[in-house]
TORZA-765831 format. One record per atom (N, C-alpha, C, O): x, y, z; residue in three letters. Coordinates in steps of 0.05 Angstrom, whole numbers, plus 32768, in hexadecimal, padded with zeros to 4 digits. Example, Ala and Ser with C-alpha at 12.3 -4.5 7.8 and 13.67 -1.06 7.14 Angstrom:
! residues 2
81087F8E809CALA;80F67FA6809CALA;81087FBE809CALA;811D7FBE80A9ALA;81017FD3808ESER;81117FEB808FSER;81028001809DSER;810C801780A1SER;
END
This chain:
! residues 62
88D7890B86E2UNK;88D888F286D8UNK;88D688F586BCUNK;88C9890786B3UNK;88E288E486ADUNK;88E388E0868CUNK;88C988CF8688UNK;88C588B88690UNK;88B788DF8678UNK;88A088D98674UNK;88A188BC865DUNK;889288A9865CUNK;88B588C28650UNK;88B988AE863CUNK;88C288938647UNK;88BC887C863EUNK;88D28899865AUNK;88DC88818669UNK;88C3886E8676UNK;88C188568673UNK;88B2887C8681UNK;889C88748695UNK;888688698680UNK;887788578688UNK;888288728665UNK;887188688653UNK;887D884C8647UNK;886D883A8640UNK;889A88488644UNK;88A78832863DUNK;88A1881E8652UNK;88998807864DUNK;88A588278669UNK;88AB88128680UNK;888B88058684UNK;888887EF868CUNK;88758817867DUNK;885E88108684UNK;885087FD866DUNK;883E87EC8670UNK;885E88048657UNK;885887F08641UNK;886887D58641UNK;886387C38631UNK;887A87D38651UNK;888287B98658UNK;88A387B6864EUNK;88AE87A0864FUNK;88B087CD8646UNK;88C887CE863AUNK;88DA87CB8654UNK;88DC87DA8667UNK;88E987B28651UNK;88FB87A58667UNK;891387BC866BUNK;891887C58682UNK;892087C48657UNK;893887DA8661UNK;892887F3866CUNK;893387FD867FUNK;891687FC8665UNK;890788168672UNK;88FD880B868DUNK;8900881B86A0UNK;88F387F48693UNK;88EC87EE86AFUNK;890587E986C0UNK;890287EC86D8UNK;891887E386B8UNK;893187E186C5UNK;893B87FC86CEUNK;8941880186E6UNK;893C880D86BAUNK;8947882886BFUNK;8935883586CFUNK;893F884186E1UNK;891B883686CEUNK;890B884186E2UNK;8907883786FFUNK;88FF88448712UNK;890F881C86FCUNK;890F88118719UNK;892788148727UNK;8929880D873EUNK;893D881E8719UNK;895788268720UNK;894F88438730UNK;895688478747UNK;894288538720UNK;893D88718727UNK;892B88718742UNK;892D88828754UNK;8917885B8743UNK;890A885D875AUNK;891C884D8771UNK;891988598786UNK;892C883A8772UNK;893A882A8783UNK;894D8841878FUNK;894F884387A8UNK;895A8850877FUNK;896B8868878AUNK;8961887F8792UNK;8970888D87A0UNK;894588888789UNK;893B889F878DUNK;894988AF877BUNK;895188C38786UNK;894F88AE8764UNK;895988C58752UNK;894388CC8740UNK;893888BE872FUNK;893F88E88747UNK;892688FB8738UNK;890C88ED873FUNK;88F788F18732UNK;890D88DD8755UNK;88EF88D6875CUNK;88F788CF8779UNK;890E88CD8781UNK;88DF88CB878BUNK;88DF88CA87A9UNK;88E888AD87A7UNK;88DD889E8797UNK;88FD88A387B8UNK;8905888C87BBUNK;88F0887487C6UNK;88E4887687DBUNK;88EC885D87B4UNK;88DB884987B9UNK;88E7883287AFUNK;88E5882A8798UNK;88F6882687C7UNK;8902880B87BFUNK;88F087FA87B7UNK;88F587F087A1UNK;88DB87F187C1UNK;88C587DF87BBUNK;88BD87E0879EUNK;88BE87CC878EUNK;88B587FC8797UNK;88AD87FF877BUNK;88C887FF8767UNK;88C487FA874FUNK;88DE88038770UNK;88F787FC875EUNK;88FF87E3875DUNK;890C87DB874AUNK;88F987D28771UNK;88FD87B5876BUNK;88E787A5875AUNK;88EB8791874BUNK;88CF87B2875EUNK;88B987A58751UNK;88BF87AC872FUNK;88B9879B871EUNK;88C987C38729UNK;88CE87C9870FUNK;88EB87BA8703UNK;88EE87B386ECUNK;88FB87B78715UNK;891287A7870DUNK;890B8789870DUNK;8915877C86FAUNK;88FC877F871DUNK;88F287638719UNK;88E1875D86FEUNK;88E3874986F0UNK;88D0877386FAUNK;88C3877086E3UNK;88D6876D86C8UNK;88D2875C86B6UNK;88E7877D86C9UNK;8900877D86AFUNK;890E876386B5UNK;8916875786A1UNK;8913875A86CCUNK;8924874086CDUNK;8912872786C4UNK;891C871386B9UNK;88F8872B86CAUNK;88EA871386C0UNK;88E9870F86A1UNK;88E686FA8696UNK;88ED87288693UNK;88F587298675UNK;890D8721866CUNK;891287228654UNK;89208719867FUNK;893C870C8679UNK;894E87238674UNK;896187208665UNK;8947873E8680UNK;895887558679UNK;8970874F868DUNK;896B874E86A5UNK;898A874D8681UNK;89A1873E8695UNK;89A6875886ABUNK;89A9875186C2UNK;89A7876E86A5UNK;89AD878186BCUNK;899B878486D2UNK;89A1878C86E9UNK;8981877D86C8UNK;8970877C86E0UNK;896D876286ECUNK;895F87648700UNK;8975874E86E7UNK;8977873286EEUNK;898B87388709UNK;898587338721UNK;89A7874586FEUNK;89BB87478714UNK;89B6875A8728UNK;89BE8758873FUNK;89A6876F871EUNK;89A0877F8738UNK;898C8777874DUNK;898D877C8765UNK;89778768873EUNK;8968875E8753UNK;896E87498766UNK;89688748877DUNK;898087348753UNK;89868723876BUNK;899A8730877BUNK;899D87258791UNK;89A987458778UNK;89BB8751878BUNK;89AD876187A2UNK;89B3875E87BAUNK;899887748798UNK;898A878587ACUNK;896F878187B2UNK;8965878A87C7UNK;895E8771879EUNK;8944877187A7UNK;893A875687ADUNK;8925875587B9UNK;8946873E87A8UNK;893F872187AEUNK;893E872187CAUNK;8951872B87D6UNK;8929871787D6UNK;8927870D87F1UNK;892D86F387F9UNK;892B86EC8810UNK;
END
């Protein structure tokens, strides 16, 4: 996993949260964890990051 991406996501960077969420959701380079992926994507969407809003509504919203 890209440590810089992880640091940015943990710091609240919306784009990094979205990108890391996608990695977890799809299991790319990490063990697939769709819940963790959706949690990260939601955190990004809550910052009005448009790609995250679209993906969250399509794949994660219950």
